[in-house]
C-alpha positions in Angstrom: 1.2 -1.9 -26.0 4.0 -0.1 -24.3 5.1 -1.9 -21.1 7.8 0.4 -19.8 7.7 1.5 -16.1 7.1 5.0 -15.1 10.0 5.9 -12.9 8.2 8.9 -11.4 5.5 6.6 -9.9 8.1 4.3 -8.5 9.9 7.3 -7.0 6.7 8.6 -5.4 6.0 5.2 -4.1 9.4 5.0 -2.5 9.0 8.3 -0.8 5.6 7.2 0.6 7.1 3.9 2.0 9.8 5.8 3.7 7.3 8.2 5.1 5.2 5.3 6.3 8.2 3.8 8.0 9.0 7.1 9.7 5.3 7.5 10.9 5.4 4.0 12.3 8.7 4.5 14.0 7.4 7.8 15.7 4.2 6.1 16.8 6.2 3.1 18.2 8.4 5.5 20.1 5.3 7.1 21.6 6.4 10.5 20.3 3.1 11.5 18.7 3.1 14.8 20.5 6.3 16.0 18.9 6.6 18.7 16.3 8.4 16.3 13.9 5.3 13.9 14.0 2.9 16.8 13.3 5.0 18.2 10.5 5.4 14.8 9.0 1.6 14.2 9.0 0.9 17.7 7.6 3.3 17.3 4.7 2.9 13.6 4.0 -0.4 12.8 5.6 -1.7 11.2 2.3 0.6 8.2 2.1 -2.1 5.6 2.6 -4.3 7.4 0.0 -1.4 7.2 -2.4 -1.2 3.4 -2.2 -5.0 3.1 -2.9 -4.7 5.5 -5.8 -1.7 3.7 -7.2 -3.5 0.3 -6.9 -6.5 1.7 -8.7 -4.4 3.4 -11.4 -2.5 0.3 -12.3 -5.4 -2.2 -12.0 -6.0 -4.4 -15.0 -9.4 -6.2 -14.9 -8.7 -9.8 -15.9 -10.2 -13.1 -14.9 -7.5 -15.5 -13.8 -9.0 -18.8 -12.9 -5.6 -20.1 -11.9 -5.5 -17.5 -9.1 -9.1 -18.2 -8.2 -8.6 -22.0 -7.9 -5.2 -21.6 -6.2 -6.1 -19.1 -3.5 -9.7 -18.4 -3.1 -11.1 -21.9 -3.4 -8.8 -23.3 -0.6 -9.6 -20.3 1.6 -13.4 -20.9 1.2 -13.1 -24.6 1.8 -11.0 -24.1 4.9 -13.3 -21.4 6.2 -16.3 -23.6 5.8 -14.5 -26.6 7.5 -13.8 -24.5 10.6 
């Protein structure tokens, strides 16, 4: 099994992270009616879809009981106790 990283996927993820930061900065600055914001969304409006696609593309279905017992079991027990 070849376990090398694909640098083009990492580069695309980096561009999408920078785009997400820019969109959030523009929204925080209340400049959503600007041409920059509209152009940013027209060109890079798919940044959230990219992260869902990347997660699905790199998903490996395994059952890890250590994770189940370490995270989910305390979450369920704490939720039931509240």
